N, C-alpha and C positions, 0 to 999 in steps of 0.2 A: 684458178678452182667455178666451178658452173654454182649461180644460186638463184633460185628463184623463189621469192618466199611471198605470203602470201599479206604478211603487212610490218612495216617497219619504221619505227617512232624514238625518239628520244623523250624521255621523261615531259607531260605533258605540259608539266609549270612552264617549261620552254618553248611551250606552243610551239613544237617544232612539226615539221612536217612529215602524216603515214603515208606509205606505201606501203604497195606488197600482190602479190598474188591474191589474185580477191576470189577470196572463199564466196560469195552468192557468186551469179551468172553474170557472163561479164566481166567488167573487173571494177561491179560495184560490191561495198566495203559493207556487207549487214548488221557489224559486229560494233551497234551503239551505244549500246548497251549488254550487260553479261544476265539481267533480268529478265531477259528474253528467250535469252539461251536454249532454260533445256525444256521452252515449246516450241522449239523451229523459226522462234518468231511470230509463232501463232496466236492471234488476240491483238495484234504489235500497238495497231491506231484506235482499240477498244480498252485495254488493264492500262490506268492508270496507277502505278505501284509503287513509284517515286518517280524523282524531279526527269530520272531520262525520256519520261514521257513527252518532253520539247521536243524531239525529232521527231518522235514517229505523229502528237498529234498532240498539239500544242494545250489545245482548248481541256485537254485532259490537268492542265494544271488545277483548274479549279475542283477536282477530285484530292486534290493534297492539304497536310495539313500548313500549319499560318507559312512555316519557312523551313526549303528543306533541298538537302542537297546530296547529292551521289552521284559519283568518283568508280571506274572500275576494267578491266583490265579485258584482253582476251591474246591465251597465245595460243597460235596455230601451227600447226607442223602440214603442211603439203608436201604428198611422194606421185611424180611426175618424169618417166622412164619414156623414152624415143626409141622407137625400134623401126630401123632402116624395109622401108623393102619394096627397093628402085628407085631412089633419088636420081637421079642424074642432073647435078648442080656443074659438072666440070670438075679442073685443078684445083683452082683455088678453094675451096672451102675444106680442101681435105676429108678424111671420113670418117672425126670421129661423132659420136651419137652422144652427147652428151651425162650419161651416166641419168644419176637419180636428184631431180630439179627441186628438192625440198631441203627446207630449213626452217625452222624456228622464227617466228617475227611474234613481237606482239601489235597492239590499237586499241591505246588508249580513250576515255574519253570519262566529262565530265560535265555535271548538269545545277543550275540554283534557281529555286522560284520562292518567290517573294508573293503575300500577299499582301496589298495596298487596303484590303480593303476584303471585307465576307464574299464579294463576286468578283471584283477585280487581282490577276495578278499577270505578275512579272518574272522574265526566269531569262537565263544564258546559258546556252549548251553548248560545246565544243566536241569536233568530232569531223574523224577518218570517211565521208560515203566512197570516194571511189581509192585505189591503185593498185596498185601494179608492175610486181618486177619480177622480168624473165633476163637471167643472163645464160650463159653457155657456156662451158670448156669452147680453148680454142686448140687446136683448128678444125672446126667445128662442122661436117655436110652441108647447114643450114645459113656458115657463117655470111655469104652474102643476102642473105634476104634481112637476118638481123643477129646481132650477138647479144645485147642488150637493147634492155625494153625495159624504162622506169617512168612511173606517174606518182606523183606528191601531190596528197588533199589539206589542205587543215581548211575546216569550215565554222566559224564563228554565226553563234542564231541567236539573237538579242528574240524577246517573242512575250506576246501577251492574249490573257485570256478574260476572257468573261460569263461571267454565267449567269443567261436572258431569264432561266427560272428553273426549277427544281428537274426539267427533263429535261434542258438543251443548255448545250454551253456551246460556246467555239474559242477557237483561238485564229490568231495572225502570226508568223514570225518575218526576220528581214534575213535576211541569209549573205556575209560575207567569205565569197573563196578563193583562195590563193591556189595555183593549181602548179607543180613544175613536171618537164618532164621532160628525160634522158633516150636518146635511140641512136645506137651506133649496130653500125657491119663495115661487113670488109667491100670496097671500092671495089670496083675490078683491076689488075695493074698491066705490063707491058710484057712480061714474066710468065706463062707458066706456076706458079709459086702455091705453094702448100696452106702458105699462111699469105696476107697482104696487107693494103693499105688501110686503117679502119677512117672513117667519115662518123664523124657526129654533132648530130642535134642537140642542144642545150636550150633551154628554152621555160620561159616561167608568166603569168597571168595574174590578175585581181579579175576579178569578177562578183557580181551582186543578184543576188536573181531575191526567189518568196516562196515562201509556205503559209498553206490553212487549212488548218484543223475541223471539224462538227463535232463532238460526244451525244448522244442523245439516252442519256437511263427512261427504256420504256418501262419497267418494273424496278421489285427486288433484287429478282436475279436478270432481269435483260438486261445487254449494255450494248448499243451498236457502232462503231466509232468510222469515220471518212477524214483522209485525210490527202493532200494534195502536193508534192513540192513540182515547183517550174525547172524548167530550163537552165542552164549556164551558159554562156560561151565564154566561151575563152579564147582569144588572139593572141599564142603563145610566144612572145622573143624570144631571139637571141643569138648566137651564132652557129655555124657551121666549123666544125675543126676537123683537120688531115695531118693525124699522125702518122707521119715516115712517110716513104718518099712521094713526093708527087709523080716519077713516069705511070702514064695508063690511067691515071684516074682523070671519070670525064671530065669536063671543065669543067660543069658547073657545083663538082661538088671544090671546092679548094678553100680556103677559107675566108669568111666573112660572114657580115649579119645576113637570116634568115626567119623567118617568123613561119608558123601555120595555125591554121582555125579549127575549131573544135566545139563542137553545141553539146554538153554534156543533160542525158537525158532529164527528161522529166517524168516523176513516180504517181501511182495511183494507187491509193492503200483503202480498200471495204476492208474489216473488221468484227466481229461480236465474240463475245464475252456470257456464255449461260452458265448460270448457277443450279446443278442438277440437285444436289440436297446442303445437311449443312459442313458436309466434307467434299463433294466431287464437284467442280466445276470442269467443264466444258471451253474449248475457244477455237475461232476459226480463222481463215485471213486468206483474203485478195489480191495477191498485189498487180498490177500492170508496168510494163516497165518503156518506154518511147525511143530505146532503142535504137530506131531507124532516123533517128537523129545525126546516128554519124552512117556517113557509108564515102568517100571519098576523102582524106585527110590530106592538104599538098601543104608539099615542105618546096617556101618559096622566096628562093631569093631576094629579099628587098629592094638592096642595089637596083636590081634593072628589071623585078618582078616576073622572072625567068623561072618555074617549077623546076625545082629540082629532084625533087621523085611524089613519084601521088600508093599511099598507100591505103592499100583497097581493103575498109575492114564491107562492106556491104550488108552493115546490120537491119535484122530489125527488130520487129517491137516484141516484148515477153512477157509471160505471164508466172506467177508465181503463187504456190497453192499452196497454204499449212495449219495442219489441226495439230489442237494441242488437248493437255486434259491438265488438272491437278487434284488432289489430292491432299487432304487438311488430318497428316495423321498423330498429332495432339495441337494442343494450344503456340508452342513454340517449333516446331515442326509442320513444313508442304516441302510437298515430293510435285514434281514437273516432272513431266512427256511430251514428246510429240516426232510429227513426219512431217515431212512436206515434197514437194515436189516442187524444181525448178529450170525453167529453159532459159539455152541457152540463145542468146545470140547471132550466133553463126550456121548460116545460111545450109553448111554443106563442107567438105571435105577441101573442096576449089579453094573455097573463100575464106576459110581456117589460116590464122598469121602461125609462124612460130611464135612469137610476139607474147601469141594467146590462143592456148593450143585448147579453146574451153568446150565444154561438151553442157550437158545435160546431166540436173545430178539430182540424189535422192537425199535426202535431210533424216536422219535417226537420231534423237536427241531425247537425253535424259536432266533431270538437276537439282537442287531442295532450294528452301526459303528454310536460313535460319533465324527466328524474331528475336536476339538477343535481348534487346530492353520493349519498354512501348515506344520507342521512342527510334529504336536503331535498328536495322533488322542487312543479312550477310546471305546475299545467293549465288549460288553455281551452278553451274555449268557444263556438259561436254555433248560432243556433236561428232557423230562420223557422219564424213558426205561421201555414199559411193557413186562414183563416175566407172562409168562403163568403155568397154573399151574406144577410144574417140580417132579414125583415118582423116589423116589428111594426106591431101593430095594437091599442094597449089602451085602453083605452076607460073612463074615469075623468067620463065626463057625469054620471050623476047624484049624485054630490059635489063638483061645480061643477069642474074641475080637466080637462075635455073630452078630445077621442079623439088623437089622437097617432100615426098611418099613415103608414110610410112604410119605407122601407129603411136598412141598415147596410151601408158600403162599409169593410173592418175587414181589418188583417192586423197583427203582431207583428214587432221583430226582438229578439233577449236576446242579446248581449252578455257571455262572463263569465271571471272565472280569480280561481283560488285559488293560496293558498301555506301548505303542509305541508314540519314539520319533525317532524327527532325531534330528544328533545334529553336 
């Protein structure tokens, strides 16, 4: 059975890696808290509502109480259905189209903020900023390009924030990130069979990056936030594994050590939060992601230096725009609304990968915050991601992997909850 999931994780107390078919464009995971979900993550760098500000803008810790903890989880249900429109892949891959590629999955997060004095704060966050799992039924017509593609990350983010004055706060964080990748496809065989020999790359790496942020309180009603997260370069090392007969498999696809380099993108966010009245608040967000750092990924046999395969992503930089609103119903309840447009890094049908059938998407969201007590609150949110019919025409015939031509019908539902407490 094929499964493509937004994210997959064991309980975060075990610090497991999270992965999945990303809900944001590319394979980025925006669900680093559930409290921003109802606003489509508008105002993410300007709103310091709980300790999860550590991820979006560490400077926001100066707006929190002396000690705060926040933990949440998002449940995500994607649907991805492929329809063939003239693929030419040969006998190797078979004729299956994979059916519904969706499955429920869960993205956890946890944060702690601590005031050392009235102006100096420290904190730590645990999150999964990138993830992807795409796995198809076998046989399926694109198997020579990919059967399974699985990326998992975990990010641990110690941070510090300093209140310069009542108007300006600054923040800085370090990031240790673990990344694991698994890529499986069917390799060519000597006979024209409907199923072939699976070739799998398993590789992993640890890397270090950084993030900075600033928060500007322009007035009692207006707050601006800016933040930047650095690129993270991973040199994934592991092994190529061949499962099944070796007959007809290209010489570069034999068991042995291998590596692949990938540079995960940097992200810049500009946010605003504007209180219009005692009940209404408006939020805005413009973010840029440097996806052009991922162009061609070479899978290299470390014993010889030969390139076993090249993944042609040819990504472009992207923009995301979000607008949100909050309505204070009473002292206990706040209602949240949001909309966002999220641009894909995929440049067109010719570079769209079967392992990442990504496209532009529109977010429509709603949520609520319940003030349980003066020291604790619960946030809940729901999002529907509309993704238009997505064309693919990926021609890898020259490399023996055929041409996959067709369309994807896709949509995503996200449910989230977050508990925050001061102590």
